N, CA, C and O of each residue as an XYZ file, in Angstrom:
820
protein
N     -62.320    -32.822    -94.725
C     -60.952    -32.716    -94.189
C     -60.050    -32.053    -95.211
O     -59.940    -32.522    -96.344
N     -59.404    -30.964    -94.817
C     -58.494    -30.258    -95.713
C     -57.258    -31.104    -96.009
O     -56.793    -31.874    -95.168
N     -56.740    -30.939    -97.228
C     -55.524    -31.650    -97.608
C     -54.298    -30.900    -97.109
O     -54.369    -29.696    -96.867
N     -53.171    -31.596    -96.952
C     -51.914    -30.903    -96.672
C     -51.502    -30.034    -97.866
O     -52.093    -30.115    -98.943
N     -50.484    -29.209    -97.652
C     -50.000    -28.295    -98.686
C     -48.480    -28.327    -98.748
O     -47.804    -28.151    -97.734
N     -47.951    -28.550    -99.934
C     -46.517    -28.411   -100.187
C     -46.290    -27.115   -100.941
O     -46.890    -26.880   -101.990
N     -45.420    -26.275   -100.401
C     -45.006    -25.033   -101.057
C     -43.531    -25.192   -101.402
O     -42.691    -25.295   -100.508
N     -43.216    -25.211   -102.682
C     -41.840    -25.481   -103.088
C     -41.292    -24.411   -104.013
O     -42.013    -23.846   -104.835
N     -40.018    -24.147   -103.865
C     -39.272    -23.293   -104.783
C     -39.083    -24.043   -106.107
O     -39.437    -25.216   -106.223
N     -38.523    -23.353   -107.092
C     -38.279    -23.980   -108.395
C     -36.786    -24.175   -108.666
O     -36.325    -25.309   -108.789
N     -36.033    -23.086   -108.758
C     -34.628    -23.171   -109.172
C     -33.768    -23.833   -108.103
O     -33.779    -23.430   -106.940
N     -33.027    -24.850   -108.513
C     -32.199    -25.706   -107.658
C     -33.023    -26.541   -106.689
O     -32.494    -27.081   -105.718
N     -34.332    -26.644   -106.961
C     -35.195    -27.560   -106.228
C     -35.926    -28.463   -107.227
O     -35.860    -29.689   -107.130
N     -36.619    -27.848   -108.180
C     -37.282    -28.606   -109.245
C     -36.490    -28.601   -110.544
O     -36.453    -29.599   -111.262
N     -35.855    -27.467   -110.841
C     -35.066    -27.327   -112.062
C     -33.657    -26.860   -111.732
O     -33.465    -25.994   -110.878
N     -32.679    -27.435   -112.407
C     -31.310    -26.942   -112.279
C     -31.202    -25.576   -112.955
O     -31.728    -25.367   -114.048
N     -30.521    -24.664   -112.294
C     -30.345    -23.330   -112.868
C     -28.890    -22.879   -112.884
O     -28.385    -22.482   -113.934
N     -28.199    -22.932   -111.733
C     -26.908    -22.254   -111.633
C     -25.855    -22.840   -112.571
O     -25.024    -22.094   -113.091
N     -25.865    -24.135   -112.798
C     -24.863    -24.710   -113.712
C     -25.087    -24.226   -115.133
O     -24.127    -23.961   -115.857
N     -26.352    -24.107   -115.544
C     -26.668    -23.611   -116.888
C     -26.398    -22.114   -116.993
O     -25.955    -21.629   -118.034
N     -26.665    -21.387   -115.915
C     -26.354    -19.965   -115.853
C     -24.850    -19.751   -115.988
O     -24.406    -18.873   -116.728
N     -24.071    -20.551   -115.274
C     -22.610    -20.428   -115.320
C     -22.077    -20.720   -116.721
O     -21.196    -20.013   -117.211
N     -22.604    -21.747   -117.358
C     -22.169    -22.097   -118.714
C     -22.480    -20.973   -119.690
O     -21.641    -20.608   -120.513
N     -23.689    -20.423   -119.596
C     -24.107    -19.318   -120.467
C     -23.246    -18.074   -120.237
O     -22.864    -17.406   -121.197
N     -22.938    -17.759   -118.985
C     -22.111    -16.596   -118.669
C     -20.733    -16.696   -119.332
O     -20.233    -15.730   -119.908
N     -20.135    -17.883   -119.237
C     -18.778    -18.025   -119.770
C     -18.759    -17.984   -121.292
O     -17.893    -17.344   -121.890
N     -19.713    -18.665   -121.918
C     -19.740    -18.742   -123.380
C     -20.160    -17.420   -124.003
O     -19.555    -16.971   -124.977
N     -21.193    -16.796   -123.448
C     -21.791    -15.619   -124.079
C     -21.275    -14.288   -123.535
O     -21.369    -13.269   -124.219
N     -20.730    -14.281   -122.312
C     -20.385    -13.002   -121.687
C     -18.966    -12.953   -121.137
O     -18.604    -11.975   -120.482
N     -18.143    -13.985   -121.383
C     -16.765    -13.975   -120.905
C     -16.700    -13.791   -119.381
O     -15.813    -13.115   -118.860
N     -17.649    -14.402   -118.692
C     -17.724    -14.268   -117.235
C     -17.684    -15.653   -116.605
O     -18.428    -16.550   -117.003
N     -16.805    -15.819   -115.616
C     -16.789    -17.074   -114.849
C     -17.582    -16.893   -113.578
O     -17.367    -15.945   -112.822
N     -18.503    -17.815   -113.349
C     -19.310    -17.820   -112.130
C     -18.838    -18.983   -111.266
O     -19.058    -20.145   -111.608
N     -18.196    -18.671   -110.157
C     -17.634    -19.705   -109.274
C     -18.745    -20.246   -108.383
O     -18.825    -19.907   -107.203
N     -19.604    -21.092   -108.958
C     -20.749    -21.586   -108.202
C     -20.334    -22.461   -107.035
O     -21.101    -22.636   -106.088
N     -19.126    -23.015   -107.090
C     -18.673    -23.894   -106.008
C     -18.437    -23.131   -104.701
O     -18.247    -23.748   -103.653
N     -18.447    -21.779   -104.755
C     -18.310    -20.998   -103.523
C     -19.608    -20.966   -102.728
O     -19.604    -20.665   -101.534
N     -20.730    -21.279   -103.399
C     -22.023    -21.212   -102.735
C     -22.528    -19.802   -102.540
O     -23.488    -19.580   -101.803
N     -21.874    -18.824   -103.208
C     -22.266    -17.425   -103.060
C     -22.618    -16.832   -104.423
O     -22.188    -17.326   -105.466
N     -23.403    -15.772   -104.389
C     -23.667    -14.974   -105.588
C     -22.780    -13.737   -105.577
O     -22.237    -13.343   -106.609
N     -22.637    -13.132   -104.410
C     -21.788    -11.950   -104.260
C     -20.326    -12.316   -104.505
O     -19.834    -13.310   -103.972
N     -19.643    -11.519   -105.302
C     -18.208    -11.669   -105.572
C     -17.844    -12.971   -106.276
O     -16.670    -13.340   -106.311
N     -18.825    -13.675   -106.838
C     -18.534    -14.967   -107.463
C     -18.349    -14.872   -108.974
O     -17.978    -15.859   -109.610
N     -18.601    -13.698   -109.561
C     -18.508    -13.541   -111.013
C     -17.302    -12.681   -111.375
O     -17.133    -11.579   -110.855
N     -16.467    -13.201   -112.273
C     -15.286    -12.459   -112.715
C     -15.156    -12.531   -114.234
O     -15.548    -13.518   -114.856
N     -14.599    -11.467   -114.823
C     -14.305    -11.461   -116.245
C     -13.151    -12.428   -116.520
O     -12.089    -12.316   -115.908
N     -13.357    -13.368   -117.429
C     -12.319    -14.346   -117.743
C     -11.080    -13.655   -118.269
O      -9.962    -14.024   -117.909
N     -11.264    -12.655   -119.119
C     -10.129    -12.012   -119.798
C      -9.324    -11.096   -118.891
O      -8.121    -10.935   -119.096
N      -9.965    -10.488   -117.885
C      -9.272     -9.487   -117.065
C      -9.173     -9.860   -115.591
O      -8.350     -9.296   -114.870
N      -9.998    -10.801   -115.130
C     -10.026    -11.134   -113.711
C     -10.822    -10.158   -112.877
O     -10.872    -10.286   -111.654
N     -11.449     -9.178   -113.521
C     -12.245     -8.170   -112.810
C     -13.473     -8.834   -112.178
O     -14.152     -9.641   -112.814
N     -13.743     -8.483   -110.926
C     -14.933     -8.983   -110.245
C     -16.131     -8.119   -110.581
O     -16.068     -6.894   -110.473
N     -17.221     -8.750   -110.989
C     -18.425     -7.998   -111.305
C     -19.124     -7.586   -110.013
O     -19.160     -8.347   -109.046
N     -19.681     -6.374   -110.007
C     -20.429     -5.959   -108.820
C     -21.833     -6.557   -108.859
O     -22.241     -7.142   -109.862
N     -22.558     -6.404   -107.768
C     -23.866     -7.039   -107.640
C     -24.847     -6.537   -108.697
O     -25.645     -7.314   -109.222
N     -24.789     -5.245   -109.010
C     -25.713     -4.700   -110.016
C     -25.512     -5.390   -111.362
O     -26.482     -5.738   -112.036
N     -24.255     -5.588   -111.753
C     -23.972     -6.282   -113.010
C     -24.452     -7.728   -112.953
O     -24.988     -8.253   -113.929
N     -24.256     -8.363   -111.810
C     -24.691     -9.742   -111.649
C     -26.192     -9.896   -111.774
O     -26.670    -10.828   -112.420
N     -26.944     -8.985   -111.158
C     -28.400     -9.064   -111.231
C     -28.901     -8.823   -112.647
O     -29.874     -9.444   -113.075
N     -28.242     -7.922   -113.379
C     -28.617     -7.665   -114.781
C     -28.443     -8.934   -115.611
O     -29.306     -9.273   -116.421
N     -27.332     -9.633   -115.409
C     -27.087    -10.868   -116.148
C     -28.073    -11.959   -115.747
O     -28.538    -12.717   -116.598
N     -28.392    -12.043   -114.468
C     -29.353    -13.047   -114.021
C     -30.727    -12.794   -114.629
O     -31.404    -13.727   -115.059
N     -31.136    -11.529   -114.662
C     -32.427    -11.195   -115.271
C     -32.429    -11.540   -116.754
O     -33.424    -12.040   -117.278
N     -31.309    -11.272   -117.433
C     -31.211    -11.600   -118.854
C     -31.322    -13.109   -119.072
O     -31.916    -13.557   -120.054
N     -30.753    -13.884   -118.160
C     -30.857    -15.337   -118.271
C     -32.314    -15.778   -118.183
O     -32.769    -16.594   -118.984
N     -33.039    -15.242   -117.218
C     -34.438    -15.647   -117.061
C     -35.322    -15.122   -118.193
O     -36.349    -15.721   -118.514
N     -34.923    -14.017   -118.785
C     -35.723    -13.485   -119.889
C     -35.521    -14.264   -121.182
O     -36.444    -14.383   -121.988
N     -34.332    -14.789   -121.379
C     -34.066    -15.390   -122.677
C     -33.505    -16.791   -122.701
O     -33.388    -17.387   -123.772
N     -33.150    -17.337   -121.540
C     -32.416    -18.603   -121.531
C     -33.024    -19.689   -120.649
O     -32.363    -20.686   -120.357
N     -34.263    -19.510   -120.224
C     -34.872    -20.504   -119.330
C     -34.988    -21.879   -119.974
O     -35.102    -22.890   -119.282
N     -34.956    -21.909   -121.317
C     -35.031    -23.199   -122.014
C     -33.818    -24.082   -121.726
O     -33.864    -25.291   -121.954
N     -32.739    -23.491   -121.228
C     -31.536    -24.257   -120.902
C     -31.719    -25.115   -119.650
O     -31.012    -26.108   -119.479
N     -32.643    -24.753   -118.786
C     -32.768    -25.422   -117.494
C     -33.260    -26.857   -117.654
O     -34.080    -27.160   -118.521
N     -32.743    -27.723   -116.803
C     -33.091    -29.142   -116.858
C     -33.708    -29.587   -115.538
O     -33.513    -28.964   -114.494
N     -34.453    -30.674   -115.616
C     -35.130    -31.212   -114.437
C     -34.147    -31.737   -113.394
O     -33.133    -32.347   -113.732
N     -34.457    -31.496   -112.147
C     -33.748    -32.161   -111.056
C     -34.219    -33.617   -111.028
O     -35.424    -33.869   -111.040
N     -33.297    -34.572   -110.993
C     -33.700    -35.989   -110.995
C     -34.698    -36.311   -109.886
O     -34.518    -35.921   -108.732
N     -35.744    -37.028   -110.261
C     -36.733    -37.481   -109.287
C     -37.791    -36.464   -108.914
O     -38.720    -36.792   -108.175
N     -37.678    -35.222   -109.408
C     -38.619    -34.179   -108.994
C     -40.040    -34.472   -109.460
O     -40.984    -34.374   -108.676
N     -40.198    -34.829   -110.728
C     -41.541    -35.074   -111.269
C     -42.198    -36.246   -110.551
O     -43.370    -36.177   -110.181
N     -41.445    -37.312   -110.356
C     -41.984    -38.483   -109.683
C     -42.381    -38.158   -108.237
O     -43.422    -38.604   -107.754
N     -41.546    -37.382   -107.562
C     -41.839    -37.012   -106.175
C     -43.092    -36.149   -106.087
O     -43.937    -36.372   -105.221
N     -43.218    -35.172   -106.972
C     -44.418    -34.334   -106.961
C     -45.658    -35.165   -107.259
O     -46.728    -34.909   -106.707
N     -45.516    -36.154   -108.127
C     -46.641    -37.039   -108.415
C     -47.104    -37.790   -107.177
O     -48.302    -37.905   -106.919
N     -46.144    -38.301   -106.414
C     -46.478    -39.010   -105.166
C     -47.168    -38.075   -104.181
O     -48.193    -38.415   -103.590
N     -46.586    -36.895   -104.016
C     -47.103    -35.946   -103.026
C     -48.479    -35.439   -103.435
O     -49.344    -35.243   -102.582
N     -48.692    -35.222   -104.744
C     -49.972    -34.694   -105.228
C     -51.127    -35.656   -105.000
O     -52.285    -35.241   -105.040
N     -50.843    -36.913   -104.767
C     -51.913    -37.876   -104.469
C     -52.602    -37.562   -103.147
O     -53.770    -37.895   -102.950
N     -51.861    -36.911   -102.238
C     -52.433    -36.652   -100.907
C     -52.449    -35.171   -100.535
O     -53.078    -34.794    -99.546
N     -51.768    -34.325   -101.311
C     -51.603    -32.923   -100.918
C     -51.741    -31.987   -102.112
O     -51.554    -32.390   -103.261
N     -52.070    -30.738   -101.823
C     -52.011    -29.684   -102.833
C     -50.569    -29.191   -102.936
O     -49.806    -29.276   -101.973
N     -50.201    -28.672   -104.117
C     -48.835    -28.206   -104.358
C     -48.881    -26.809   -104.972
O     -49.635    -26.555   -105.911
N     -48.076    -25.921   -104.434
C     -47.905    -24.575   -104.980
C     -46.415    -24.336   -105.177
O     -45.610    -24.633   -104.295
N     -46.053    -23.800   -106.331
C     -44.661    -23.460   -106.617
C     -44.489    -21.955   -106.410
O     -45.096    -21.145   -107.112
N     -43.654    -21.596   -105.438
C     -43.431    -20.201   -105.056
C     -42.035    -19.808   -105.515
O     -41.035    -20.235   -104.938
N     -41.981    -18.987   -106.560
C     -40.708    -18.686   -107.217
C     -40.409    -17.195   -107.167
O     -41.300    -16.375   -107.388
N     -39.170    -16.841   -106.882
C     -38.801    -15.431   -106.821
C     -38.410    -14.907   -108.198
O     -37.233    -14.767   -108.530
N     -39.441    -14.626   -108.983
C     -39.307    -13.980   -110.273
C     -40.343    -12.873   -110.341
O     -41.360    -12.927   -109.649
N     -40.088    -11.859   -111.179
C     -41.059    -10.796   -111.363
C     -42.361    -11.321   -111.951
O     -42.384    -12.369   -112.596
N     -43.441    -10.584   -111.725
C     -44.756    -11.032   -112.188
C     -44.814    -11.234   -113.691
O     -45.591    -12.055   -114.178
N     -43.986    -10.480   -114.441
C     -43.982    -10.636   -115.895
C     -43.477    -12.010   -116.317
O     -43.741    -12.462   -117.432
N     -42.747    -12.673   -115.420
C     -42.187    -13.988   -115.737
C     -43.152    -15.129   -115.435
O     -42.842    -16.286   -115.719
N     -44.316    -14.826   -114.866
C     -45.247    -15.893   -114.486
C     -45.592    -16.815   -115.655
O     -45.485    -18.033   -115.510
N     -46.007    -16.274   -116.820
C     -46.330    -17.190   -117.926
C     -45.122    -17.976   -118.421
O     -45.271    -19.113   -118.871
N     -43.931    -17.391   -118.346
C     -42.724    -18.104   -118.780
C     -42.488    -19.304   -117.862
O     -42.200    -20.407   -118.327
N     -42.613    -19.073   -116.553
C     -42.340    -20.147   -115.598
C     -43.399    -21.243   -115.711
O     -43.070    -22.428   -115.678
N     -44.674    -20.849   -115.846
C     -45.736    -21.846   -115.991
C     -45.486    -22.706   -117.220
O     -45.587    -23.931   -117.155
N     -45.158    -22.066   -118.343
C     -44.899    -22.797   -119.589
C     -43.670    -23.681   -119.460
O     -43.665    -24.825   -119.915
N     -42.623    -23.142   -118.835
C     -41.386    -23.901   -118.655
C     -41.628    -25.156   -117.829
O     -41.200    -26.244   -118.213
N     -42.304    -25.014   -116.709
C     -42.570    -26.162   -115.849
C     -43.472    -27.177   -116.543
O     -43.251    -28.383   -116.433
N     -44.487    -26.692   -117.259
C     -45.382    -27.602   -117.982
C     -44.628    -28.410   -119.025
O     -44.954    -29.571   -119.272
N     -43.615    -27.798   -119.640
C     -42.833    -28.513   -120.651
C     -42.059    -29.684   -120.047
O     -41.655    -30.605   -120.757
N     -41.857    -29.639   -118.729
C     -41.181    -30.722   -118.017
C     -42.178    -31.646   -117.305
O     -41.776    -32.537   -116.556
N     -43.474    -31.431   -117.540
C     -44.482    -32.285   -116.926
C     -44.900    -31.871   -115.535
O     -45.493    -32.664   -114.804
N     -44.594    -30.620   -115.151
C     -44.970    -30.111   -113.828
C     -46.078    -29.081   -114.008
O     -45.858    -28.006   -114.566
N     -47.263    -29.419   -113.532
C     -48.426    -28.544   -113.707
C     -49.112    -28.330   -112.362
O     -50.019    -29.066   -111.976
N     -48.654    -27.311   -111.673
C     -49.238    -26.924   -110.388
C     -49.321    -25.407   -110.346
O     -48.718    -24.729   -111.177
N     -50.062    -24.871   -109.385
C     -50.171    -23.421   -109.255
C     -48.785    -22.814   -109.069
O     -47.957    -23.349   -108.331
N     -48.540    -21.691   -109.744
C     -47.272    -20.974   -109.645
C     -47.545    -19.563   -109.134
O     -48.415    -18.864   -109.653
N     -46.798    -19.153   -108.120
C     -46.884    -17.794   -107.585
C     -45.515    -17.149   -107.692
O     -44.516    -17.709   -107.241
N     -45.475    -15.959   -108.298
C     -44.222    -15.197   -108.372
C     -44.127    -14.270   -107.161
O     -45.138    -13.778   -106.660
N     -42.909    -14.042   -106.705
C     -42.676    -13.303   -105.468
C     -41.375    -12.528   -105.562
O     -40.515    -12.836   -106.387
N     -41.241    -11.525   -104.716
C     -39.947    -10.852   -104.538
C     -39.711    -10.698   -103.039
O     -40.646    -10.468   -102.272
N     -38.453    -10.827   -102.634
C     -38.127    -10.718   -101.219
C     -38.384    -12.017   -100.478
O     -38.514    -13.082   -101.082
N     -38.453    -11.912    -99.165
C     -38.652    -13.090    -98.317
C     -39.953    -13.806    -98.628
O     -40.925    -13.186    -99.059
N     -39.969    -15.112    -98.410
C     -41.147    -15.906    -98.757
C     -42.088    -16.159    -97.582
O     -43.115    -16.817    -97.743
N     -41.750    -15.647    -96.416
C     -42.593    -15.881    -95.251
C     -43.991    -15.308    -95.389
O     -44.968    -15.967    -95.034
N     -44.097    -14.090    -95.899
C     -45.417    -13.451    -96.035
C     -46.319    -14.176    -97.023
O     -47.479    -14.436    -96.700
N     -45.823    -14.520    -98.240
C     -46.702    -15.269    -99.141
C     -47.061    -16.661    -98.622
O     -48.154    -17.155    -98.899
N     -46.167    -17.298    -97.879
C     -46.499    -18.587    -97.275
C     -47.611    -18.405    -96.241
O     -48.553    -19.196    -96.197
N     -47.504    -17.383    -95.425
C     -48.545    -17.084    -94.439
C     -49.882    -16.846    -95.124
O     -50.913    -17.313    -94.641
N     -49.883    -16.130    -96.236
C     -51.104    -15.853    -96.981
C     -51.695    -17.136    -97.567
O     -52.913    -17.316    -97.565
N     -50.846    -18.020    -98.064
C     -51.325    -19.297    -98.587
C     -51.994    -20.124    -97.488
O     -53.017    -20.766    -97.725
N     -51.421    -20.105    -96.303
C     -52.032    -20.829    -95.187
C     -53.395    -20.245    -94.843
O     -54.333    -20.980    -94.535
N     -53.500    -18.921    -94.898
C     -54.781    -18.263    -94.605
C     -55.834    -18.637    -95.646
O     -56.996    -18.865    -95.311
N     -55.418    -18.698    -96.906
C     -56.361    -18.993    -97.989
C     -56.786    -20.458    -98.000
O     -57.970    -20.764    -98.147
N     -55.824    -21.362    -97.846
C     -56.097    -22.776    -98.073
C     -56.423    -23.565    -96.814
O     -57.040    -24.627    -96.892
N     -56.014    -23.059    -95.651
C     -56.263    -23.753    -94.389
C     -55.891    -25.237    -94.458
O     -56.723    -26.089    -94.148
N     -54.660    -25.559    -94.857
C     -54.280    -26.973    -94.994
C     -54.174    -27.650    -93.639
O     -53.990    -26.997    -92.611
N     -54.294    -28.980    -93.656
C     -54.145    -29.741    -92.417
C     -52.701    -29.704    -91.924
O     -52.455    -29.642    -90.719
N     -51.764    -29.739    -92.838
C     -50.326    -29.611    -92.557
C     -49.714    -28.857    -93.733
O     -50.320    -28.781    -94.802
N     -48.530    -28.303    -93.548
C     -47.855    -27.624    -94.651
C     -46.350    -27.838    -94.553
O     -45.781    -27.897    -93.463
N     -45.721    -27.952    -95.722
C     -44.262    -28.077    -95.799
C     -43.746    -27.106    -96.844
O     -44.432    -26.797    -97.818
N     -42.535    -26.633    -96.630
C     -41.901    -25.628    -97.486
C     -40.518    -26.138    -97.865
O     -39.758    -26.589    -97.008
N     -40.196    -26.062    -99.159
C     -38.888    -26.512    -99.650
C     -38.225    -25.372   -100.409
O     -38.834    -24.776   -101.297
N     -36.978    -25.069   -100.063
C     -36.254    -23.990   -100.743
C     -34.757    -24.214   -100.574
O     -34.314    -24.881    -99.639
N     -33.977    -23.639   -101.509
C     -32.527    -23.787   -101.444
C     -31.840    -22.664   -100.676
O     -30.666    -22.796   -100.330
N     -32.537    -21.561   -100.400
C     -31.890    -20.392    -99.797
C     -32.222    -20.255    -98.314
O     -33.397    -20.201    -97.951
N     -31.209    -20.199    -97.453
C     -31.450    -20.074    -96.013
C     -32.307    -18.872    -95.639
O     -33.091    -18.949    -94.692
N     -32.174    -17.754    -96.368
C     -32.943    -16.548    -96.027
C     -34.446    -16.811    -96.065
O     -35.198    -16.239    -95.276
N     -34.881    -17.670    -96.977
C     -36.316    -17.935    -97.080
C     -36.801    -18.839    -95.953
O     -37.947    -18.721    -95.519
N     -35.952    -19.733    -95.478
C     -36.320    -20.544    -94.322
C     -36.449    -19.666    -93.072
O     -37.338    -19.882    -92.249
N     -35.571    -18.688    -92.935
C     -35.671    -17.760    -91.808
C     -36.960    -16.947    -91.906
O     -37.627    -16.714    -90.897
N     -37.309    -16.520    -93.105
C     -38.521    -15.731    -93.311
C     -39.770    -16.537    -92.999
O     -40.686    -16.030    -92.351
N     -39.821    -17.795    -93.455
C     -40.981    -18.643    -93.183
C     -41.049    -18.971    -91.697
O     -42.137    -18.993    -91.120
N     -39.913    -19.225    -91.075
C     -39.898    -19.503    -89.631
C     -40.476    -18.332    -88.843
O     -41.122    -18.531    -87.814
N     -40.247    -17.122    -89.319
C     -40.744    -15.923    -88.643
C     -42.246    -15.743    -88.856
O     -42.981    -15.481    -87.904
N     -42.703    -15.884    -90.104
C     -44.089    -15.548    -90.446
C     -45.049    -16.726    -90.380
O     -46.247    -16.531    -90.180
N     -44.545    -17.947    -90.545
C     -45.399    -19.134    -90.542
C     -44.673    -20.275    -89.833
O     -44.338    -21.278    -90.464
N     -44.430    -20.136    -88.541
C     -43.537    -21.053    -87.823
C     -44.019    -22.497    -87.761
O     -43.213    -23.394    -87.517
N     -45.316    -22.749    -87.974
C     -45.816    -24.120    -87.892
C     -45.565    -24.926    -89.167
O     -45.827    -26.128    -89.203
N     -45.061    -24.273    -90.203
C     -44.782    -24.959    -91.461
C     -43.489    -25.764    -91.333
O     -42.487    -25.258    -90.826
N     -43.511    -27.005    -91.788
C     -42.290    -27.810    -91.828
C     -41.381    -27.261    -92.927
O     -41.842    -26.988    -94.036
N     -40.095    -27.098    -92.623
C     -39.174    -26.448    -93.555
C     -38.027    -27.389    -93.929
O     -37.275    -27.854    -93.072
N     -37.917    -27.655    -95.226
C     -36.892    -28.557    -95.747
C     -35.930    -27.787    -96.647
O     -36.344    -27.190    -97.641
N     -34.665    -27.804    -96.298
C     -33.615    -27.150    -97.081
C     -33.101    -28.136    -98.124
O     -32.615    -29.214    -97.781
N     -33.209    -27.764    -99.402
C     -32.734    -28.615   -100.488
C     -31.910    -27.791   -101.469
O     -32.326    -26.711   -101.887
N     -30.737    -28.308   -101.835
C     -29.911    -27.716   -102.891
C     -29.557    -28.834   -103.854
O     -28.748    -29.705   -103.535
N     -30.164    -28.807   -105.034
C     -30.019    -29.925   -105.969
C     -28.708    -29.900   -106.746
O     -28.309    -30.919   -107.309
N     -28.031    -28.750   -106.786
C     -26.752    -28.666   -107.494
C     -25.622    -29.115   -106.564
O     -25.340    -28.430   -105.581
N     -24.966    -30.252   -106.849
C     -23.945    -30.774   -105.932
C     -22.807    -29.802   -105.644
O     -22.321    -29.747   -104.515
N     -22.373    -29.035   -106.643
C     -21.246    -28.120   -106.425
C     -21.600    -27.024   -105.425
O     -20.739    -26.568   -104.672
N     -22.849    -26.607   -105.416
C     -23.294    -25.600   -104.449
C     -23.597    -26.262   -103.109
O     -23.239    -25.739   -102.054
N     -24.257    -27.413   -103.159
C     -24.660    -28.103   -101.927
C     -23.470    -28.371   -101.010
O     -23.571    -28.244    -99.790
N     -22.345    -28.742   -101.615
C     -21.172    -29.091   -100.812
C     -20.577    -27.882   -100.094
O     -19.816    -28.035    -99.139
N     -20.930    -26.667   -100.560
C     -20.354    -25.454    -99.977
C     -21.296    -24.749    -99.004
O     -20.893    -23.798    -98.334
N     -22.533    -25.200    -98.922
C     -23.530    -24.502    -98.113
C     -24.047    -25.426    -97.011
O     -24.575    -26.496    -97.314
N     -23.911    -25.044    -95.748
C     -24.424    -25.885    -94.658
C     -25.943    -25.816    -94.574
O     -26.572    -24.971    -95.210
N     -26.515    -26.699    -93.795
C     -27.964    -26.697    -93.566
C     -28.408    -25.343    -93.041
O     -27.767    -24.757    -92.169
N     -29.518    -24.854    -93.588
C     -30.075    -23.586    -93.130
C     -30.453    -23.679    -91.658
O     -31.071    -24.652    -91.226
N     -30.084    -22.681    -90.911
C     -30.319    -22.679    -89.459
C     -31.799    -22.863    -89.123
O     -32.134    -23.542    -88.152
N     -32.684    -22.263    -89.918
C     -34.105    -22.263    -89.599
C     -34.883    -23.365    -90.309
O     -36.113    -23.379    -90.261
N     -34.188    -24.284    -90.964
C     -34.849    -25.436    -91.582
C     -34.898    -26.592    -90.593
O     -34.011    -26.743    -89.753
N     -35.937    -27.401    -90.701
C     -36.032    -28.580    -89.847
C     -35.111    -29.697    -90.324
O     -34.641    -30.505    -89.522
N     -34.855    -29.742    -91.633
C     -34.027    -30.817    -92.193
C     -33.349    -30.324    -93.457
O     -33.769    -29.337    -94.062
N     -32.289    -31.029    -93.847
C     -31.585    -30.764    -95.110
C     -31.522    -32.082    -95.880
O     -30.913    -33.049    -95.423
N     -32.153    -32.111    -97.043
C     -32.123    -33.272    -97.923
C     -31.975    -32.758    -99.341
O     -32.736    -31.888    -99.763
N     -31.002    -33.283   -100.090
C     -30.704    -32.744   -101.415
C     -31.150    -33.643   -102.571
O     -30.780    -33.397   -103.719
N     -31.936    -34.676   -102.283
C     -32.461    -35.503   -103.373
C     -33.945    -35.730   -103.147
O     -34.401    -35.821   -102.007
N     -34.707    -35.822   -104.251
C     -36.157    -35.887   -104.147
C     -36.703    -37.227   -103.642
O     -37.692    -37.213   -102.909
N     -36.131    -38.366   -103.981
C     -36.676    -39.603   -103.423
C     -36.689    -39.599   -101.891
O     -37.677    -40.003   -101.277
N     -35.605    -39.148   -101.281
C     -35.547    -39.071    -99.820
C     -36.429    -37.941    -99.300
O     -37.114    -38.090    -98.288
N     -36.404    -36.803   -100.009
C     -37.189    -35.640    -99.580
C     -38.685    -35.935    -99.598
O     -39.411    -35.528    -98.691
N     -39.146    -36.640   -100.627
C     -40.581    -36.926   -100.709
C     -41.018    -37.829    -99.553
O     -42.111    -37.658    -99.013
N     -40.173    -38.784    -99.174
C     -40.481    -39.618    -98.005
C     -40.615    -38.748    -96.757
O     -41.557    -38.910    -95.981
N     -39.678    -37.833    -96.569
C     -39.681    -36.952    -95.393
C     -40.943    -36.101    -95.367
O     -41.584    -35.972    -94.324
N     -41.305    -35.519    -96.510
C     -42.491    -34.657    -96.587
C     -43.753    -35.451    -96.287
O     -44.596    -35.006    -95.508
N     -43.889    -36.615    -96.894
C     -45.087    -37.426    -96.675
C     -45.190    -37.884    -95.224
O     -46.292    -37.999    -94.687
N     -44.059    -38.144    -94.591
C     -44.073    -38.501    -93.171
C     -44.558    -37.321    -92.320
O     -45.305    -37.517    -91.362
N     -44.137    -36.102    -92.663
C     -44.593    -34.932    -91.927
C     -46.101    -34.725    -92.093
O     -46.776    -34.272    -91.168
N     -46.618    -35.055    -93.262
C     -48.042    -34.863    -93.537
C     -48.924    -35.890    -92.813
O     -50.102    -35.631    -92.568
N     -48.361    -37.040    -92.477
C     -49.181    -38.116    -91.923
C     -48.916    -38.397    -90.448
O     -49.681    -39.125    -89.817
N     -47.838    -37.829    -89.881
C     -47.542    -38.146    -88.484
C     -48.558    -37.498    -87.551
O     -49.166    -36.481    -87.887
N     -48.735    -38.094    -86.383
C     -49.671    -37.570    -85.410
C     -49.083    -36.341    -84.745
O     -47.865    -36.173    -84.675
N     -49.975    -35.482    -84.255
C     -49.528    -34.263    -83.552
C     -48.679    -34.640    -82.340
O     -48.209    -33.760    -81.618
């Protein structure tokens, strides 16, 4: 009998990112990131001038953060314990939208927090890699956890039988972003989320 499969994002699901990114931007780059807006576009401004950074500048800074500042990221409360519970009955894959060159950084970073599961780097929508994982592993059930609505829409399109859980672990962002339209549920804490996932894995058809 095949085991179930949990496919989970990393940033703002397993590890806090945006609050540390915002702190680094202000201290090192004189940039305020208004994370409470729940947006990336138009959310960064120069503290000294009030100038809004364009998307290209924002992506450059985000890449610089992942290249040199991942050590700043901290664990989402309850994540390690929840993955431990789920791993007793299911396989776990961490699907993260970082370039392939970042794979060893992410694996090392997660291991330093006690998280040791397969890591797959991706770009763009996550529906296609989720579909490929289902083809490879043939799990009895599958669940997907991510903070971005676009990825829930992508998985709903390419792998519609996967249970989809919308989670945003950063409270300032969570309060500004409604439940993803294509997610089955929205839960922002791991103790509750792990119960929901395990129930999906064990319920009858």
